[in-house]
C-alpha positions as CSV (number, residue, x, y, z in Angstrom):
1,M,0.0,0.0,0.0
2,R,2.9,2.4,0.8
3,H,4.3,1.8,-2.6
4,L,1.0,2.7,-4.2
5,F,0.8,6.0,-2.3
6,R,4.4,6.8,-3.3
7,A,3.5,6.3,-6.9
8,M,0.4,8.5,-6.6
9,C,2.5,11.3,-5.1
10,K,5.0,11.2,-8.0
11,K,2.2,11.3,-10.5
12,T,0.0,14.1,-8.8
13,G,2.7,16.3,-7.4
14,F,0.6,17.0,-4.3
15,P,2.8,15.7,-1.5
16,L,0.6,17.2,1.2
17,L,-2.5,15.5,-0.1
18,C,-0.7,12.2,-0.4
19,G,0.6,12.5,3.2
20,I,-2.9,12.9,4.5
21,L,-4.2,9.9,2.5
22,L,-1.3,7.8,3.8
23,L,-2.0,8.8,7.4
24,L,-5.7,7.9,6.9
25,A,-4.9,4.5,5.4
26,V,-2.5,3.7,8.3
27,C,-5.2,4.7,10.9
28,M,-7.8,2.6,9.1
29,A,-5.6,-0.5,9.1
30,A,-4.7,0.0,12.7
31,T,-8.4,0.4,13.6
32,G,-9.3,-2.7,11.6
33,S,-6.6,-4.8,13.3
34,S,-7.6,-3.5,16.7
35,R,-11.2,-4.2,16.0
36,A,-10.5,-7.8,14.9
37,A,-8.4,-8.3,18.0
38,E,-11.1,-6.8,20.2
39,D,-13.8,-9.0,18.6
40,S,-11.6,-12.0,19.1
41,A,-11.0,-11.3,22.7
42,A,-14.7,-10.5,23.3
43,T,-16.0,-13.7,21.7
44,G,-13.2,-16.1,22.4
45,K,-13.1,-16.9,18.7
46,N,-10.1,-17.0,16.3
47,V,-11.0,-14.7,13.4
48,I,-9.4,-15.8,10.1
49,S,-8.5,-12.6,8.2
50,A,-6.7,-14.2,5.2
51,V,-5.9,-17.5,3.5
52,T,-3.1,-17.0,0.9
53,G,-0.9,-19.4,-1.1
54,Q,2.1,-18.9,-3.3
55,V,4.2,-21.3,-5.3
56,Q,7.9,-21.1,-5.0
57,D,10.6,-23.7,-5.8
58,S,7.9,-26.3,-6.5
59,T,6.3,-25.8,-3.0
60,L,2.9,-24.2,-2.4
61,T,3.0,-22.3,1.0
62,I,-0.4,-21.6,2.4
63,R,-0.9,-19.2,5.3
64,I,-4.1,-19.2,7.3
65,K,-3.9,-15.9,9.2
66,G,-5.7,-15.9,12.5
67,S,-6.2,-13.5,15.4
68,A,-5.4,-15.9,18.2
69,T,-3.3,-19.0,18.9
70,P,-5.0,-21.7,16.8
71,T,-6.3,-25.1,18.0
72,Y,-6.5,-27.3,14.9
73,T,-6.2,-30.7,13.3
74,V,-4.8,-31.6,9.9
75,Y,-5.5,-34.8,8.0
76,E,-5.4,-36.2,4.5
77,L,-8.3,-37.8,2.6
78,F,-8.4,-39.6,-0.7
79,K,-10.7,-40.1,-3.8
80,P,-10.3,-37.2,-4.5
81,A,-7.0,-36.3,-2.8
82,R,-7.4,-33.5,-0.3
83,I,-5.9,-32.0,2.8
84,V,-8.3,-30.8,5.5
85,V,-7.5,-28.3,8.2
86,D,-10.1,-28.0,11.0
87,V,-9.6,-24.9,13.2
88,A,-11.6,-24.9,16.4
89,Q,-13.4,-21.8,17.6
90,A,-12.6,-20.1,14.4
91,E,-14.7,-18.1,11.9
92,L,-13.8,-16.6,8.5
93,D,-14.0,-12.8,8.4
94,P,-16.5,-11.9,5.6
95,S,-13.9,-9.4,4.2
96,A,-11.0,-12.0,4.5
97,R,-8.6,-12.2,1.6
98,V,-8.7,-15.7,0.1
99,R,-6.3,-16.4,-2.7
100,I,-4.5,-19.5,-3.8
101,D,-2.0,-19.4,-6.7
102,E,-3.9,-20.8,-9.6
103,T,-0.8,-22.4,-11.2
104,S,-0.7,-24.8,-8.3
105,G,-3.8,-26.6,-9.5
106,I,-5.2,-26.7,-5.9
107,R,-8.7,-25.5,-5.0
108,L,-9.8,-24.2,-1.6
109,L,-13.3,-25.0,-0.1
110,T,-14.3,-23.5,3.2
111,K,-17.2,-24.5,5.5
112,A,-18.4,-23.6,9.0
113,I,-19.1,-26.7,11.1
114,T,-21.6,-25.5,13.7
115,D,-23.0,-28.8,14.9
116,A,-19.6,-29.8,16.4
117,T,-18.5,-29.0,19.9
118,P,-16.5,-26.8,19.8
119,A,-17.7,-25.2,16.5
120,L,-15.0,-25.1,13.9
121,T,-14.1,-23.8,10.4
122,R,-13.0,-26.4,7.9
123,F,-10.5,-25.5,5.1
124,T,-10.4,-28.2,2.4
125,F,-7.6,-28.1,-0.1
126,V,-8.5,-30.2,-3.1
127,L,-5.3,-31.6,-4.8
128,P,-4.8,-33.0,-8.3
129,S,-3.2,-36.0,-6.7
130,S,-1.8,-37.1,-3.3
131,L,1.1,-34.8,-2.4
132,P,3.5,-34.6,0.5
133,F,2.8,-31.8,3.0
134,A,3.9,-30.4,6.3
135,V,2.3,-28.0,8.9
136,T,3.9,-25.5,11.2
137,E,2.7,-22.5,13.3
138,E,4.0,-19.0,13.1
139,G,2.5,-16.9,15.9
140,N,-1.3,-17.0,15.3
141,D,-0.9,-18.3,11.7
142,I,-1.1,-21.9,10.5
143,V,1.4,-22.5,7.6
144,L,0.7,-25.5,5.3
145,S,3.5,-26.4,2.9
146,I,2.5,-28.7,0.0
147,K,5.4,-30.0,-2.1
148,D,5.8,-30.9,-5.8
149,V,3.0,-28.7,-7.0
150,G,5.3,-26.2,-8.7
151,L,6.9,-29.0,-10.8
152,A,3.5,-30.1,-12.0
153,A,2.6,-26.5,-12.9
154,Q,5.8,-26.1,-14.8
155,E,5.3,-29.3,-16.7
156,D,1.7,-28.2,-17.7
157,T,3.0,-24.8,-18.8
158,A,5.9,-26.3,-20.8
159,G,3.8,-29.0,-22.4
160,G,1.1,-26.5,-23.5
161,S,-1.1,-29.4,-24.5
162,E,-2.2,-33.0,-23.7
163,V,0.3,-35.8,-23.4
164,E,1.1,-37.6,-26.7
165,I,2.0,-41.3,-27.0
166,K,4.5,-41.0,-29.8
167,D,5.5,-44.7,-30.2
168,I,4.8,-48.2,-29.1
169,K,8.1,-50.1,-28.8
170,V,8.2,-53.9,-28.5
171,N,11.1,-55.9,-27.1
172,T,10.9,-59.7,-27.2
173,G,13.0,-62.3,-25.4
174,P,12.8,-65.9,-24.2
175,G,11.4,-64.9,-20.8
176,A,9.3,-61.9,-21.5
177,T,7.8,-59.5,-24.1
178,V,8.1,-55.9,-23.0
179,V,5.8,-53.3,-24.6
180,Q,6.7,-49.6,-23.9
181,L,4.1,-46.9,-24.6
182,L,6.5,-44.0,-25.1
183,A,5.0,-40.6,-24.4
184,N,6.3,-37.0,-23.9
185,G,5.6,-37.2,-20.2
186,P,4.2,-39.4,-17.5
187,I,0.8,-41.0,-17.9
188,D,-1.3,-40.9,-14.8
189,D,-4.9,-41.1,-16.0
190,F,-5.4,-44.7,-17.2
191,K,-7.0,-47.9,-16.2
192,Y,-6.8,-51.5,-17.5
193,D,-8.9,-54.7,-17.5
194,V,-9.1,-58.0,-19.3
195,L,-11.7,-59.7,-21.5
196,D,-12.2,-63.4,-21.8
197,K,-12.3,-65.3,-25.1
198,K,-15.7,-64.9,-26.9
199,G,-16.4,-66.4,-30.2
200,D,-13.5,-65.6,-32.6
201,A,-12.2,-62.8,-30.3
202,P,-9.2,-64.0,-28.3
203,P,-8.6,-63.2,-24.6
204,R,-7.2,-59.7,-24.4
205,L,-5.9,-57.0,-22.1
206,Y,-6.9,-53.5,-22.8
207,I,-5.6,-50.2,-21.4
208,D,-7.8,-47.0,-21.6
209,V,-5.6,-43.9,-21.4
210,N,-7.5,-40.6,-21.0
211,N,-6.5,-37.2,-22.2
212,V,-3.8,-38.3,-24.6
213,S,-3.3,-38.2,-28.4
214,G,-1.6,-40.7,-30.6
215,G,-2.2,-39.7,-34.2
216,S,1.2,-41.1,-35.4
217,L,0.7,-44.6,-34.0
218,L,0.1,-47.7,-36.1
219,R,-3.5,-48.9,-35.7
220,E,-2.3,-52.5,-35.6
221,Q,1.1,-54.1,-34.9
222,K,1.9,-57.8,-35.2
223,V,4.1,-59.2,-32.4
224,G,4.0,-63.0,-32.7
225,T,4.8,-64.2,-29.1
226,S,2.3,-64.9,-26.4
227,L,1.2,-61.5,-27.4
228,D,-0.3,-61.9,-30.9
229,R,-0.8,-58.3,-31.8
230,I,-1.4,-54.8,-30.5
231,R,-4.4,-52.6,-31.7
232,V,-4.9,-48.9,-31.1
233,A,-8.3,-47.1,-31.3
234,K,-9.4,-43.6,-30.4
235,R,-11.8,-43.5,-27.4
236,G,-13.3,-40.3,-26.1
237,S,-10.5,-37.8,-25.2
238,G,-7.9,-40.6,-25.2
239,L,-6.9,-44.0,-26.6
240,R,-7.8,-47.6,-26.1
241,I,-4.8,-50.0,-26.6
242,V,-5.7,-53.7,-26.9
243,F,-3.2,-56.6,-26.4
244,D,-4.5,-59.8,-28.1
245,S,-3.4,-63.2,-26.7
246,A,-2.0,-65.7,-29.2
247,S,-3.7,-68.6,-27.4
248,D,-7.1,-69.4,-25.7
249,T,-5.7,-68.2,-22.3
250,L,-4.5,-64.7,-21.4
251,F,-0.8,-64.3,-20.7
252,P,0.5,-63.2,-17.3
253,F,1.2,-59.5,-17.3
254,T,2.1,-56.4,-15.3
255,V,1.4,-52.7,-16.1
256,R,3.7,-50.1,-14.6
257,K,4.1,-46.3,-14.9
258,N,7.4,-44.7,-15.7
259,D,8.7,-41.2,-16.4
260,N,7.8,-41.3,-20.1
261,G,4.7,-43.4,-20.3
262,L,3.7,-47.0,-19.5
263,E,5.4,-50.4,-19.6
264,V,3.5,-53.6,-20.1
265,R,5.6,-56.7,-19.3
266,I,4.2,-60.1,-20.5
267,R,5.8,-63.2,-19.1
268,E,6.3,-65.8,-21.7
269,Q,5.3,-69.4,-20.8
270,Q,8.6,-71.3,-20.7
271,G,9.4,-74.9,-20.2
272,S,10.7,-76.2,-16.9
273,G,14.0,-74.3,-17.2
274,D,17.6,-75.4,-16.9
275,Q,16.8,-78.3,-14.5
276,L,14.5,-80.0,-17.0
277,A,17.0,-79.3,-19.8
278,A,19.7,-81.1,-17.8
279,L,17.2,-83.9,-17.1
280,I,16.4,-84.4,-20.7
281,S,20.1,-84.3,-21.6
282,E,20.8,-87.0,-19.1
283,K,17.9,-89.1,-20.4
284,Q,19.3,-88.7,-23.9
285,R,22.7,-89.8,-22.8
286,I,21.3,-93.0,-21.3
287,E,19.0,-93.7,-24.3
288,S,22.0,-93.3,-26.7
289,Q,23.2,-96.6,-25.3
290,L,20.0,-98.4,-26.1
291,P,19.1,-100.3,-29.3
292,K,17.9,-97.9,-32.0
293,V,14.1,-97.9,-32.2
294,N,11.6,-95.4,-33.5
295,P,8.5,-95.6,-31.3
296,L,6.7,-92.9,-33.3
297,Q,7.1,-94.5,-36.7
298,L,4.0,-93.7,-38.8
299,S,2.5,-95.5,-41.8
300,P,3.0,-93.7,-45.2
301,K,-0.5,-92.2,-44.9
302,G,0.3,-90.7,-41.5
303,E,-1.8,-93.2,-39.5
304,K,-0.4,-95.6,-36.9
305,N,-0.4,-99.2,-37.8
306,A,-1.7,-101.6,-35.0
307,G,1.1,-104.0,-35.7
308,Q,3.7,-101.2,-35.6
309,E,2.3,-100.1,-32.2
310,K,2.8,-103.6,-30.7
311,D,6.3,-103.8,-32.3
312,T,7.2,-100.4,-30.9
313,A,6.0,-101.2,-27.4
314,A,7.9,-104.5,-27.4
315,A,11.0,-102.6,-28.8
316,M,10.8,-100.0,-26.0
317,Q,10.4,-102.8,-23.4
318,D,13.5,-104.5,-24.8
319,A,15.3,-101.2,-24.9
320,F,14.8,-100.6,-21.1
321,S,15.5,-104.2,-20.3
322,F,18.7,-104.1,-22.3
323,S,19.9,-101.3,-19.9
324,G,18.7,-103.1,-16.8
325,Y,15.6,-101.0,-16.1
326,T,12.8,-103.5,-15.5
327,K,10.9,-101.9,-12.6
328,K,7.3,-100.6,-12.6
329,R,6.7,-97.7,-15.0
330,I,5.5,-94.3,-13.8
331,S,4.6,-91.0,-15.3
332,V,5.3,-87.8,-13.3
333,D,4.9,-84.1,-13.9
334,F,6.2,-82.0,-11.0
335,Y,7.2,-78.3,-10.8
336,K,9.9,-77.3,-8.3
337,I,9.0,-80.2,-6.0
338,D,11.1,-80.8,-2.9
339,L,13.5,-83.7,-3.3
340,H,12.3,-85.5,-0.2
341,N,8.8,-85.6,-1.6
342,V,10.1,-87.1,-4.8
343,F,11.8,-89.9,-2.9
344,R,8.6,-90.5,-0.8
345,L,6.7,-91.0,-4.1
346,L,9.3,-93.5,-5.3
347,R,9.0,-95.3,-2.0
348,E,5.2,-95.6,-2.5
349,V,5.6,-96.8,-6.1
350,S,8.5,-99.2,-5.4
351,G,7.5,-100.7,-2.1
352,I,11.0,-100.7,-0.8
353,N,12.4,-98.7,2.1
354,I,14.1,-95.4,1.3
355,V,16.3,-93.5,3.7
356,V,17.4,-90.0,2.7
357,D,20.5,-88.3,4.3
358,E,19.9,-85.0,6.0
359,D,22.4,-83.3,3.6
360,V,20.1,-84.0,0.6
361,K,18.4,-80.8,-0.1
362,G,16.9,-78.8,-3.0
363,S,14.0,-79.0,-5.4
364,L,13.4,-80.5,-8.9
365,T,11.3,-79.9,-11.9
366,L,10.4,-83.3,-13.3
367,A,8.4,-84.4,-16.4
368,L,8.7,-88.0,-17.4
369,D,6.2,-90.3,-19.2
370,N,5.9,-94.1,-18.9
371,V,9.5,-94.8,-17.7
372,P,10.7,-97.4,-15.1
373,W,10.9,-95.8,-11.7
374,D,14.6,-96.9,-11.3
375,F,15.4,-95.1,-14.5
376,A,13.8,-91.9,-13.1
377,L,15.7,-92.5,-9.9
378,D,19.1,-92.7,-11.7
379,I,18.4,-89.5,-13.6
380,I,17.6,-87.7,-10.4
381,L,20.7,-89.0,-8.6
382,N,23.0,-88.0,-11.5
383,L,21.3,-84.6,-11.8
384,K,21.7,-83.8,-8.1
385,D,25.1,-85.4,-7.6
386,L,23.8,-88.1,-5.3
387,Q,24.4,-91.8,-4.9
388,K,22.3,-94.8,-3.7
389,V,23.4,-97.6,-1.5
390,E,21.1,-100.7,-1.5
391,R,20.8,-103.6,0.9
392,F,18.1,-105.6,2.7
393,N,15.3,-104.1,0.6
394,T,16.4,-100.6,1.7
395,L,17.8,-97.8,-0.4
396,V,20.0,-95.1,1.3
397,I,20.2,-91.8,-0.7
398,L,23.2,-89.5,0.2
399,P,25.6,-87.1,-1.5
400,K,28.4,-88.7,-3.5
401,D,31.1,-87.3,-1.3
402,K,29.7,-89.0,1.8
403,A,30.1,-92.7,2.9
404,F,27.6,-94.9,4.6
405,A,28.4,-97.9,6.8
406,W,25.8,-100.7,7.2
407,P,25.6,-102.4,10.6
408,E,27.7,-105.6,10.5
409,R,26.4,-107.4,13.7
410,A,22.9,-108.4,14.6
411,E,23.1,-106.6,17.9
412,D,23.7,-103.4,16.1
413,N,20.2,-103.6,14.7
414,L,17.2,-102.5,16.5
415,S,14.6,-105.3,16.6
416,F,10.9,-104.2,16.7
417,E,7.4,-105.5,16.2
418,P,5.5,-103.7,13.5
419,D,2.6,-101.5,14.8
420,T,-0.4,-102.6,12.9
421,T,-2.2,-99.4,13.7
422,V,0.5,-97.2,12.2
423,T,0.8,-99.5,9.2
424,A,-2.9,-99.2,8.6
425,Q,-2.8,-95.4,8.9
426,E,0.1,-95.3,6.5
427,A,-1.8,-97.4,4.0
428,I,-4.7,-95.0,4.2
429,I,-2.5,-92.1,3.6
430,I,-0.9,-93.8,0.6
431,Q,-4.3,-94.7,-0.7
432,Q,-5.5,-91.1,-0.4
433,R,-2.5,-89.9,-2.3
434,E,-2.9,-92.4,-5.0
435,S,-6.5,-91.4,-5.4
436,M,-5.7,-87.7,-5.7
437,S,-6.9,-86.5,-9.1
438,K,-4.7,-85.0,-11.7
439,E,-6.8,-81.8,-11.5
440,L,-6.1,-81.4,-7.8
441,I,-2.3,-82.0,-8.3
442,K,-2.3,-79.4,-11.1
443,A,-4.3,-76.9,-8.9
444,K,-1.7,-77.3,-6.1
445,Q,1.1,-76.6,-8.5
446,L,-0.7,-73.5,-9.8
447,I,-1.3,-72.2,-6.2
448,A,2.4,-72.6,-5.4
449,R,3.4,-70.6,-8.4
450,A,0.8,-68.0,-7.7
451,R,2.1,-67.6,-4.1
452,E,5.6,-66.8,-5.5
453,L,4.2,-64.2,-7.8
454,E,2.2,-62.7,-4.9
455,K,5.4,-62.4,-2.9
456,K,6.9,-60.4,-5.7
457,E,3.7,-58.2,-5.7
458,E,2.9,-59.3,-9.3
459,F,-0.8,-59.5,-8.3
460,E,-2.3,-59.6,-11.8
461,S,-0.2,-62.6,-12.8
462,A,-0.9,-64.3,-9.4
463,I,-4.6,-63.8,-9.6
464,E,-4.7,-65.5,-13.1
465,L,-3.0,-68.6,-11.7
466,Y,-5.3,-68.6,-8.6
467,E,-8.4,-68.5,-10.8
468,K,-7.1,-71.4,-13.0
469,A,-6.5,-73.4,-9.8
470,L,-10.0,-72.6,-8.6
471,D,-11.4,-73.9,-11.8
472,L,-9.6,-77.2,-11.2
473,W,-10.5,-77.2,-7.4
474,P,-13.9,-75.5,-7.3
475,D,-14.8,-76.5,-3.7
476,N,-11.7,-74.8,-2.2
477,G,-13.4,-72.0,-0.3
478,R,-10.2,-70.7,1.2
479,L,-8.7,-70.2,-2.3
480,A,-11.8,-68.4,-3.5
481,N,-11.6,-66.0,-0.5
482,R,-7.9,-65.5,-1.2
483,I,-8.8,-64.3,-4.7
484,A,-11.5,-62.1,-3.3
485,S,-9.0,-60.5,-0.9
486,I,-6.5,-59.7,-3.6
487,Y,-9.2,-58.2,-5.8
488,L,-10.4,-56.1,-2.9
489,V,-7.2,-54.9,-1.3
490,Q,-4.6,-55.0,-4.1
491,L,-6.5,-54.5,-7.3
492,H,-9.5,-52.4,-6.0
493,Q,-12.0,-54.4,-8.1
494,N,-15.0,-54.5,-5.8
495,A,-17.3,-56.4,-8.1
496,R,-14.8,-59.2,-8.6
497,A,-14.2,-59.3,-4.9
498,V,-17.9,-59.8,-4.2
499,F,-18.1,-62.6,-6.9
500,F,-15.3,-64.7,-5.4
501,A,-16.3,-64.0,-1.8
502,E,-19.7,-65.3,-2.6
503,K,-18.1,-68.4,-4.2
504,A,-16.2,-69.0,-1.0
505,L,-19.4,-68.7,1.0
506,K,-21.2,-71.2,-1.2
507,T,-18.5,-73.7,-0.3
508,S,-18.0,-72.7,3.3
509,P,-21.1,-70.8,4.7
510,D,-19.3,-70.2,8.0
511,N,-16.4,-68.4,6.4
512,S,-16.6,-65.1,8.3
513,A,-13.5,-63.7,6.5
514,A,-15.2,-64.2,3.1
515,A,-18.4,-62.5,4.5
516,L,-16.3,-59.5,5.6
517,N,-14.6,-59.2,2.1
518,A,-18.1,-59.3,0.5
519,A,-19.4,-56.7,3.0
520,I,-16.5,-54.2,2.5
521,A,-16.7,-54.5,-1.3
522,L,-20.5,-54.0,-1.4
523,A,-20.1,-51.0,0.9
524,N,-17.5,-49.5,-1.5
525,M,-20.1,-50.0,-4.2
526,E,-22.7,-48.2,-2.1
527,E,-25.0,-51.3,-2.0
528,Y,-25.6,-50.8,1.7
529,K,-28.4,-53.3,2.3
530,A,-26.5,-56.2,0.9
531,A,-23.4,-55.0,2.7
532,Q,-25.1,-55.0,6.1
533,Q,-26.3,-58.6,5.6
534,Y,-22.7,-59.7,5.0
535,F,-21.4,-57.6,7.9
536,D,-24.0,-59.3,10.2
537,Q,-22.7,-62.7,8.9
538,S,-19.0,-61.7,9.5
539,V,-19.6,-61.0,13.2
540,S,-22.1,-63.8,13.9
541,V,-19.4,-66.3,15.0
542,E,-18.4,-66.8,18.6
543,K,-15.2,-64.7,18.3
544,P,-15.3,-62.3,15.3
545,S,-12.1,-60.9,14.0
546,R,-10.9,-57.5,15.1
547,E,-11.1,-56.3,11.5
548,A,-14.8,-57.4,11.2
549,L,-15.9,-55.6,14.3
550,L,-14.1,-52.3,13.5
551,S,-15.1,-52.4,9.9
552,Y,-18.8,-53.0,10.8
553,A,-18.6,-50.2,13.4
554,V,-17.3,-47.7,10.9
555,F,-20.0,-48.8,8.4
556,S,-22.6,-48.2,11.1
557,E,-21.2,-44.8,11.9
558,N,-21.3,-43.7,8.3
559,R,-24.9,-44.9,8.1
560,K,-25.6,-42.8,11.3
561,K,-26.4,-45.9,13.4
562,Y,-24.4,-44.6,16.3
563,N,-25.8,-47.0,19.0
564,A,-25.0,-50.0,16.8
565,A,-21.5,-48.7,16.2
566,L,-20.8,-48.3,19.9
567,K,-22.3,-51.7,20.6
568,L,-19.8,-53.3,18.1
569,L,-17.0,-51.2,19.6
570,K,-17.8,-52.5,23.1
571,R,-17.7,-56.1,21.8
572,H,-14.3,-55.4,20.2
573,D,-12.9,-54.0,23.4
574,A,-14.2,-56.9,25.4
575,L,-12.5,-59.4,23.1
576,Y,-9.3,-57.6,22.1
577,G,-9.0,-54.7,24.5
578,Q,-8.9,-51.0,23.7
579,N,-6.4,-49.4,21.4
580,L,-5.9,-45.9,20.1
581,D,-8.1,-46.3,17.1
582,S,-11.0,-47.7,19.0
583,M,-10.8,-45.0,21.7
584,V,-10.7,-42.2,19.1
585,F,-13.6,-43.9,17.2
586,A,-15.7,-44.0,20.4
587,A,-15.0,-40.3,21.2
588,R,-15.9,-39.3,17.6
589,V,-19.2,-41.3,17.7
590,L,-20.2,-39.8,21.1
591,D,-19.6,-36.3,19.6
592,K,-21.9,-37.1,16.7
593,M,-24.6,-38.3,19.1
594,G,-24.4,-35.0,20.9
595,Q,-22.9,-36.5,24.1
596,H,-20.0,-34.0,24.1
597,E,-19.1,-34.3,27.8
598,K,-18.7,-38.1,27.5
599,A,-16.7,-37.5,24.3
600,T,-14.4,-35.1,26.2
601,E,-13.9,-37.7,29.0
602,E,-13.0,-40.3,26.3
603,Y,-10.5,-37.8,24.9
604,K,-9.0,-37.3,28.4
605,A,-8.7,-41.1,28.7
606,I,-6.7,-41.1,25.4
607,L,-4.2,-38.7,26.8
608,L,-3.7,-40.9,29.9
609,S,-3.7,-44.2,28.0
610,G,0.1,-44.3,27.4
611,Y,-0.4,-44.7,23.6
612,R,1.8,-42.7,21.2
613,I,-0.5,-39.9,20.1
614,P,0.1,-37.9,16.9
615,P,1.0,-34.3,17.7
616,D,-2.0,-32.8,15.9
617,L,-4.4,-35.1,17.7
618,S,-2.7,-34.4,21.1
619,K,-3.0,-30.7,20.5
620,Y,-6.6,-30.9,19.5
621,I,-7.5,-32.9,22.6
622,Q,-5.7,-30.5,24.9
623,G,-7.4,-27.6,23.3
624,R,-10.8,-29.3,23.6
625,I,-10.2,-30.1,27.3
626,A,-9.0,-26.6,28.1
627,L,-12.1,-25.2,26.4
628,S,-14.4,-27.5,28.4
629,Q,-12.8,-26.4,31.6
630,S,-13.3,-22.7,30.8
631,M,-17.0,-23.1,30.1
């Protein structure tokens, strides 16, 4: 203002007049400040006279200017991202200056909350995305610093237009096909999903990218791996990019953001890897010593001759016999199976005793069809650098660099009478294993592979294997609920979460965890009636989980069923004891019920509980208690 008056004086040439005007302005400002301070002192309220924000060095600094030391809380909310500042006993001056730098992309919403005790003014800063922030106090002012907004503003200004996908680059390899969507900046606004095979249309992954252009892209690009082709089509203000599978099943994939677009990594379905290659090599080495036969010889017309089949079978039998392999034939297909389990299987097939040394460790990928079990054993021993020592219908398996001494005297042996009960139980176990279907074995293999992918946080690929396993093992309720959990928590696909949770409940009606997953997913979809039914089911067991009780309580609070929420909270505390979350929840619900004195007592209990309390919450509670004592 002083600079403005100086400029006027230079232009008008009337220094006396300018001096009078400057004096009047200073007096008015002093009077206004004094009046605001007097009003604040008289009413006990914190009068907010200005909310301003400026961007500097990629940080937006917002100052909420008050007339008294503020009592406030700050918290972050999502969908949409926003930072909320609640200032107790505050009101916004009608003539307050409210201005946030427009280049920050952040909007301010203000609201007076009069039904809370104490009354408060809420400042909501709506963000373009979740951003880091910090809060400090400077006298009577609250200073909120939001980082990284300046960078976003500069990028928008520099770009001057929407993001453009300039190229789709494909790199193929034995393990993966990597597709890069190369753009002139990061791509944030996108979503992806999959479609099953339908008619002539193959299974496919599609990515919808909003607010982008791609006029120079090829509309179709042939790849020729597990990914057959890539198709691009305009959709609304953006693009739809479709990845067609080359088979009747969709490939495992991951989608990741990077600084200049998106990367889609498609895992190629490989064989069993180096171990199986070594296994085949060893098998070929042994077979090279056998008589030359061609078991797959076809007739000139390409059809198998019955006489040839008999001759081939006999020749193969002679071939194994020639090398000394005459034992019972087996077919096995294992993926990364523990060696000890392989030897247990051979024990069941052979009927002989097998003892495995404690130094025998590791796993094996094994795929053999119609071979003598002793042939398979020799391959495994050679592959894993092991040896076998056989005597008295007993095989001892140990590393080649170790020696084994058999007992030489009868008294060195432990005599025993066989326990018929144990023998019968073992027979039952073996029978059960032999009766295990191929589908169940395959399902277990898929589950093991899916768990490894889940550990690596490759949830899309893991979920595909889990679903295939469930198709083979449809009555596995725990597996169905695991799929529901991943869809709910990791992939945020509520409808799919409900679908698989209900599958789990059809198999296991008492599965309270599945009921909870269905309830939360339905609540997210705002299907409240169905959600409440599943919430009821999730807490109907004798000891509901902590998560079920607290989730149902929050749901009841949001539906304004406060008594029900407190009842659930009381049950939670009786089973698991109070914690900071449950105590804050109780105080908040009591406030909403208008029981402000009880809420204040609950807040006092929080301060005395010994829990580590966030500074903002501690300050809010202390201010609230001080206010209640002064009234």
